C-alpha positions as CSV (number, residue, x, y, z in Angstrom):
1,M,7.7,-49.5,7.3
2,T,10.5,-49.6,9.9
3,N,10.7,-46.9,12.6
4,D,13.8,-45.4,11.0
5,F,12.1,-45.0,7.6
6,I,9.1,-43.3,9.1
7,A,11.3,-41.2,11.2
8,S,13.2,-40.1,8.0
9,M,9.9,-39.2,6.4
10,V,8.7,-37.2,9.5
11,L,11.9,-35.2,9.6
12,A,11.8,-34.5,5.9
13,I,8.2,-33.3,6.1
14,W,9.1,-30.8,8.9
15,L,12.3,-29.7,7.1
16,Y,10.0,-28.8,4.2
17,L,7.3,-27.2,6.3
18,L,9.8,-25.0,8.0
19,A,12.0,-24.0,5.1
20,G,10.1,-24.6,2.0
21,R,6.5,-23.6,2.5
22,G,6.5,-19.8,2.3
23,M,7.6,-19.5,6.0
24,F,3.9,-19.7,6.8
25,W,4.7,-20.6,10.4
26,L,6.1,-17.2,11.2
27,A,2.7,-15.6,10.7
28,A,4.4,-12.5,9.3
29,E,1.7,-11.3,6.8
30,R,0.0,-8.8,9.0
31,A,-2.1,-5.6,8.7
32,D,-1.3,-2.5,10.8
33,A,-3.6,0.5,10.8
34,S,-0.6,2.8,10.9
35,A,0.5,1.6,7.4
36,A,-2.7,3.1,5.7
37,G,-2.0,5.6,3.0
38,K,-3.4,9.1,2.7
39,E,-4.6,9.1,-0.9
40,P,-8.3,9.9,-1.6
41,L,-10.6,7.0,-0.7
42,P,-13.1,5.2,-2.8
43,A,-16.8,4.7,-2.3
44,I,-17.5,1.3,-0.5
45,V,-20.6,-0.5,0.3
46,A,-20.5,-3.4,2.9
47,I,-22.7,-6.5,2.4
48,I,-23.6,-8.5,5.4
49,P,-25.6,-11.8,4.9
50,A,-27.3,-12.6,8.1
51,R,-29.4,-15.6,9.1
52,D,-30.6,-15.7,12.7
53,E,-27.7,-13.4,13.8
54,A,-29.5,-11.1,16.3
55,E,-27.1,-11.9,19.0
56,S,-24.1,-10.3,17.1
57,I,-25.4,-8.1,14.1
58,G,-25.9,-5.0,16.2
59,E,-22.2,-4.9,17.2
60,T,-21.2,-5.5,13.6
61,V,-23.4,-2.9,12.1
62,A,-22.3,-0.3,14.8
63,S,-18.5,-1.0,14.2
64,L,-19.0,-0.4,10.6
65,L,-21.1,2.7,10.9
66,R,-18.6,4.2,13.4
67,Q,-15.7,3.7,10.9
68,D,-13.2,6.7,10.7
69,F,-13.6,6.7,6.8
70,A,-13.3,9.8,4.5
71,G,-15.0,8.1,1.5
72,E,-18.6,7.3,0.9
73,F,-19.7,4.3,2.8
74,E,-23.0,2.4,3.2
75,V,-24.0,-0.9,4.8
76,I,-26.5,-3.5,3.5
77,V,-27.8,-6.2,5.7
78,V,-29.4,-9.0,3.6
79,D,-31.8,-10.8,6.1
80,D,-31.7,-14.4,5.0
81,E,-35.1,-15.5,6.3
82,S,-34.1,-14.9,9.9
83,R,-36.5,-15.9,12.8
84,D,-34.9,-14.1,15.5
85,G,-35.4,-10.4,14.8
86,T,-32.0,-9.9,13.1
87,A,-33.4,-7.1,10.9
88,Q,-34.8,-5.2,13.8
89,V,-31.5,-5.4,15.7
90,A,-29.7,-4.2,12.8
91,R,-31.9,-1.2,12.3
92,G,-31.9,-0.5,16.1
93,A,-28.0,-0.3,16.0
94,A,-28.1,2.3,13.1
95,A,-30.9,4.3,14.8
96,T,-28.8,4.5,18.0
97,L,-26.1,6.1,16.0
98,G,-28.3,8.4,14.0
99,A,-27.0,6.6,10.8
100,T,-30.3,5.0,9.5
101,D,-29.6,6.8,6.1
102,R,-26.6,4.6,5.6
103,L,-28.1,1.3,6.3
104,T,-30.3,-0.8,4.0
105,V,-31.8,-4.0,5.2
106,L,-33.0,-6.3,2.3
107,A,-35.5,-9.1,2.9
108,G,-33.7,-12.1,1.4
109,R,-35.6,-14.2,-1.2
110,A,-36.1,-18.0,-1.0
111,L,-32.9,-20.0,-1.6
112,P,-32.8,-21.3,-5.2
113,P,-31.4,-24.7,-6.2
114,G,-27.6,-24.8,-6.7
115,W,-26.8,-21.9,-4.3
116,T,-25.5,-21.8,-0.8
117,G,-27.3,-19.7,1.5
118,K,-24.4,-17.3,2.2
119,L,-23.6,-16.8,-1.4
120,W,-27.3,-16.3,-2.4
121,A,-27.5,-13.5,0.2
122,Q,-24.4,-11.9,-1.0
123,H,-25.6,-12.1,-4.6
124,Q,-28.7,-10.3,-3.7
125,G,-26.7,-7.6,-1.9
126,V,-24.5,-7.1,-5.0
127,E,-27.5,-7.2,-7.3
128,H,-29.1,-4.2,-5.3
129,V,-25.7,-2.4,-5.6
130,E,-25.4,-2.8,-9.3
131,T,-28.9,-1.5,-9.9
132,G,-28.2,1.7,-8.0
133,P,-27.4,5.0,-9.7
134,H,-23.8,5.2,-8.5
135,P,-22.3,1.7,-7.8
136,P,-19.2,1.9,-5.6
137,A,-15.7,1.0,-6.4
138,Y,-15.5,-1.7,-3.8
139,L,-17.7,-4.1,-2.0
140,L,-16.8,-5.2,1.5
141,F,-18.1,-8.7,2.1
142,T,-18.2,-9.3,5.9
143,D,-20.0,-11.7,8.3
144,A,-22.6,-10.8,10.9
145,D,-20.3,-11.6,13.9
146,I,-17.4,-9.4,12.8
147,V,-16.3,-6.2,14.5
148,Y,-14.1,-3.5,13.1
149,A,-11.7,-1.2,14.8
150,P,-12.5,2.5,13.8
151,G,-9.4,2.6,11.2
152,A,-9.9,-0.8,9.6
153,L,-11.9,0.4,6.5
154,T,-9.4,3.1,5.9
155,W,-6.6,0.6,5.9
156,L,-8.3,-1.8,3.6
157,A,-9.2,1.0,1.1
158,A,-5.8,2.5,1.1
159,T,-4.1,-0.9,0.8
160,A,-6.3,-2.0,-1.9
161,Q,-5.7,1.1,-4.0
162,A,-1.9,1.3,-3.3
163,G,-1.4,-2.3,-4.2
164,G,-4.0,-2.5,-7.1
165,F,-5.5,-5.6,-5.3
166,V,-8.9,-6.8,-6.6
167,L,-9.2,-8.7,-3.3
168,T,-7.9,-7.5,0.1
169,S,-8.7,-9.8,2.9
170,L,-8.0,-9.8,6.6
171,M,-8.1,-12.9,8.8
172,A,-10.5,-11.8,11.5
173,K,-9.0,-12.6,15.0
174,L,-11.2,-15.3,16.4
175,R,-12.4,-15.2,20.0
176,C,-10.0,-17.2,22.2
177,Q,-11.4,-17.3,25.7
178,S,-13.0,-20.6,26.5
179,L,-10.8,-23.7,27.0
180,A,-12.0,-25.0,23.7
181,E,-11.1,-21.8,21.9
182,R,-7.6,-21.7,23.4
183,M,-7.0,-25.3,22.4
184,F,-8.4,-25.1,18.9
185,V,-8.6,-21.7,17.5
186,P,-4.7,-21.0,17.1
187,A,-4.2,-24.4,15.6
188,F,-7.0,-23.6,13.1
189,I,-5.3,-20.5,12.1
190,F,-1.9,-22.4,12.0
191,F,-3.3,-25.2,9.8
192,F,-5.1,-22.6,7.6
193,Q,-1.8,-20.8,6.8
194,M,-0.1,-24.2,6.4
195,V,-2.6,-25.1,3.7
196,Y,-2.6,-21.5,2.2
197,P,0.8,-19.9,2.8
198,F,-0.2,-16.2,2.9
199,A,3.1,-15.1,1.4
200,W,2.4,-17.4,-1.6
201,A,-1.3,-16.2,-1.8
202,N,0.1,-12.7,-2.0
203,D,2.6,-13.5,-4.7
204,P,1.0,-12.8,-8.1
205,R,3.6,-15.4,-9.6
206,R,2.0,-18.2,-7.6
207,A,-1.4,-20.0,-8.1
208,T,-2.1,-20.2,-4.3
209,A,-5.1,-18.1,-3.6
210,A,-6.8,-17.5,-0.1
211,A,-9.1,-15.3,1.7
212,A,-10.9,-15.2,4.9
213,G,-14.7,-14.9,4.4
214,G,-15.2,-12.6,7.4
215,C,-13.5,-9.6,5.8
216,M,-13.0,-9.3,2.0
217,L,-12.7,-5.9,0.2
218,V,-13.3,-6.7,-3.4
219,R,-13.0,-4.4,-6.5
220,R,-16.6,-4.4,-7.8
221,E,-15.5,-4.3,-11.6
222,A,-13.2,-7.3,-11.1
223,L,-16.0,-9.3,-9.5
224,R,-18.3,-8.4,-12.4
225,R,-15.7,-9.5,-14.8
226,A,-15.2,-12.8,-12.9
227,G,-18.9,-13.6,-13.3
228,G,-20.1,-12.3,-10.0
229,M,-21.2,-14.4,-7.1
230,A,-22.9,-16.7,-9.5
231,A,-19.5,-17.9,-10.6
232,I,-19.1,-19.6,-7.2
233,R,-22.7,-20.1,-6.2
234,G,-22.4,-23.7,-4.9
235,A,-19.0,-23.3,-3.1
236,L,-18.9,-24.2,0.7
237,I,-15.3,-22.8,0.9
238,D,-16.7,-19.7,-0.7
239,D,-13.8,-17.3,0.5
240,C,-10.9,-19.4,-0.9
241,T,-12.9,-20.1,-4.0
242,L,-13.6,-16.4,-4.7
243,A,-9.9,-15.7,-4.2
244,R,-8.9,-18.3,-6.8
245,V,-11.4,-16.8,-9.2
246,L,-10.3,-13.1,-8.5
247,K,-6.6,-13.9,-8.5
248,A,-7.0,-14.6,-12.3
249,K,-8.1,-11.0,-12.6
250,G,-5.4,-9.2,-10.6
251,P,-3.3,-9.4,-7.3
252,I,-4.8,-10.3,-4.1
253,F,-3.7,-9.8,-0.3
254,I,-4.5,-11.7,2.8
255,G,-3.0,-11.1,6.2
256,L,-3.6,-11.5,10.0
257,T,-4.8,-8.5,11.9
258,E,-5.7,-7.1,15.3
259,M,-8.2,-4.6,13.6
260,V,-10.9,-7.1,12.8
261,R,-12.2,-9.6,15.3
262,S,-14.9,-12.2,15.5
263,I,-17.3,-12.2,18.4
264,R,-18.8,-15.5,17.6
265,G,-18.0,-17.9,20.7
266,Y,-17.1,-21.5,20.7
267,A,-17.7,-22.5,24.3
268,A,-17.3,-26.2,24.0
269,I,-15.4,-28.8,21.8
270,G,-18.7,-29.6,20.1
271,D,-19.0,-26.1,18.8
272,I,-15.5,-26.4,17.2
273,R,-16.5,-29.8,15.8
274,R,-19.5,-28.4,14.1
275,M,-17.5,-25.4,12.7
276,V,-14.9,-27.7,11.1
277,S,-17.3,-30.5,10.0
278,R,-19.4,-28.0,8.1
279,T,-16.8,-27.5,5.4
280,A,-13.9,-30.0,5.9
281,Y,-15.3,-32.7,3.5
282,A,-16.0,-30.1,0.8
283,Q,-12.5,-28.9,1.2
284,L,-11.4,-32.5,0.1
285,R,-13.8,-32.3,-2.8
286,Y,-16.1,-34.9,-1.2
287,S,-13.5,-37.5,-2.2
288,S,-12.9,-40.6,0.0
289,L,-9.4,-40.8,-1.6
290,W,-8.6,-37.3,-0.5
291,L,-10.0,-38.0,2.9
292,A,-7.6,-41.1,3.3
293,G,-4.7,-39.1,2.0
294,T,-5.4,-36.3,4.4
295,V,-5.7,-38.7,7.3
296,L,-2.4,-40.4,6.4
297,G,-0.8,-36.9,5.9
298,L,-1.9,-35.6,9.4
299,A,-0.8,-38.9,11.0
300,L,2.7,-38.7,9.5
301,T,3.1,-35.0,10.1
302,F,1.7,-34.5,13.6
303,L,1.0,-38.0,15.2
304,A,4.1,-39.9,14.2
305,P,6.6,-37.5,15.9
306,A,5.0,-38.0,19.2
307,G,4.8,-41.8,18.7
308,L,8.3,-42.1,17.9
309,A,9.5,-39.8,20.7
310,L,7.4,-41.8,23.3
311,F,7.6,-45.4,22.0
312,A,10.6,-45.7,19.6
313,A,14.3,-46.2,20.5
314,G,17.6,-45.0,19.2
315,P,17.6,-42.7,16.1
316,G,14.0,-43.1,15.6
317,R,13.3,-41.5,19.1
318,V,15.8,-38.9,18.4
319,A,14.0,-38.0,15.1
320,G,10.6,-38.0,16.8
321,I,11.8,-35.7,19.6
322,L,13.4,-33.3,16.9
323,A,10.2,-33.3,14.9
324,W,8.0,-32.7,17.9
325,L,10.2,-29.8,18.9
326,A,10.1,-28.5,15.4
327,M,6.2,-28.4,15.3
328,A,6.2,-26.9,18.8
329,I,8.5,-24.2,17.8
330,A,6.7,-23.6,14.5
331,F,3.4,-23.0,16.5
332,Q,4.9,-20.3,18.8
333,P,4.3,-17.2,16.5
334,T,0.5,-18.1,16.2
335,L,0.2,-18.9,19.9
336,G,1.8,-15.5,20.6
337,F,-0.5,-13.7,18.2
338,Y,-3.4,-15.1,20.2
339,R,-1.7,-14.5,23.6
340,V,-2.2,-18.1,24.9
341,S,0.2,-20.4,26.7
342,R,3.1,-21.4,24.6
343,L,2.9,-24.9,26.2
344,W,0.0,-25.5,23.6
345,G,2.8,-26.1,21.2
346,L,3.6,-29.5,22.7
347,A,-0.1,-30.4,22.6
348,L,-0.1,-29.9,18.8
349,P,-0.1,-33.8,18.1
350,L,-3.2,-34.3,20.3
351,I,-4.9,-31.2,18.7
352,A,-4.2,-32.5,15.3
353,A,-5.5,-35.9,16.1
354,I,-8.8,-34.2,17.2
355,Y,-9.0,-32.1,14.1
356,M,-8.5,-35.3,12.1
357,A,-11.5,-36.9,13.8
358,F,-13.5,-33.7,13.0
359,T,-12.6,-34.1,9.2
360,V,-13.8,-37.8,9.3
361,D,-16.9,-36.6,11.0
362,S,-17.5,-34.1,8.2
363,A,-17.4,-37.0,5.7
364,Y,-19.8,-39.0,7.9
365,Q,-22.2,-35.9,8.2
366,H,-22.1,-35.5,4.3
367,A,-23.1,-39.2,3.9
368,R,-26.1,-38.6,6.3
369,G,-27.2,-35.8,4.1
370,R,-26.3,-33.2,6.7
371,G,-23.2,-31.8,5.3
372,G,-22.4,-28.0,5.3
373,M,-25.2,-27.7,8.1
374,W,-25.6,-23.9,9.0
375,K,-28.6,-22.4,11.0
376,G,-30.9,-25.4,10.1
377,R,-29.9,-25.6,6.6
378,A,-27.9,-28.5,5.1
379,Q,-25.8,-27.3,2.1
380,G,-23.1,-30.1,1.8
381,N,-24.9,-31.6,-1.2
382,V,-24.9,-28.4,-3.3
383,R,-23.0,-29.0,-6.4
384,D,-22.2,-27.0,-9.5
385,N,-19.3,-26.6,-11.8
386,V,-17.2,-24.9,-9.0
387,Q,-14.3,-26.9,-7.6
388,D,-13.2,-25.7,-4.2
389,N,-9.5,-25.0,-3.7
390,V,-7.7,-27.9,-2.1
391,S,-4.4,-28.1,-0.1
392,E,-1.2,-28.0,-2.1
393,L,0.4,-30.2,0.4
């Protein structure tokens, strides 16, 4: 390929991304607590799968039990064979608030073949709810490191009812304090929106489906009709897989928010690498061809503009500079949302190259039998008839 041909491809890619992919880069699909309705609120049960989460589970449980919510609300923690006192911390948080009657801690059963740990824990929570005398209208699937602002549950419930959504998901605002977090977290959110444009996911006419596993309000009856958690029991990309299954049953919503945040820290680049490597190869359907295509796509989209700008001449260099500026500008709304320096936009080629290395590492870890590693449990070789969503790029 000549430089001019590569330059033409790069410019075409960025023209498409800016104008033809749901305007994902504007990060415009957001949730605001002031938009909540005033209709009667439904009964909700939150289900928290927790494996060795003593460090954060207390804050999560407390934030849920403090919700300013007019409907019936209870919390279930499924203790997935924790070894660090997770159950005791959860109970202590409820006791401090005088709300032990609204917290149930289930001792998780041993993980059966064909299930990932998180989905098995969630399944046990759903099972407990379904056998109760008065099952709720909605289930809130949330993680053990997620903290909710007081009005978040009201917003979720009111929005779900007003829109008739079978799935209402908020992308928890990730912690962004360390250098590694400032470098990689906004880019992670940017890439996620590029793969799954939120406007497309929220459009019932489009097949795109996405959710953020840290905060998913699900209509219980729709989940039951979809086959329950057993329908996706082997999925590592469980949130987007659940979104695809539920979108077949009704409309869904996903948006960014300030109301829900993650307190899990990623102090070093190695922490980010492990987070990405855990699921990246599963996202590519464990396919070496998809891996090769992804590497090529990332190289053309993010690396080639910098290469052309720095090393080409004439029209090729101009095209590279324009494409590099386009990506830097596209990154600005996400950087603004995370309140980090706008100069990170110029570093996006470098950040993308490192993410590309993380993706290759994910395939390597899978080949070693350590794919999907989480809290001492390798899950990357769990397979069933579920096919995880893949990028429409």
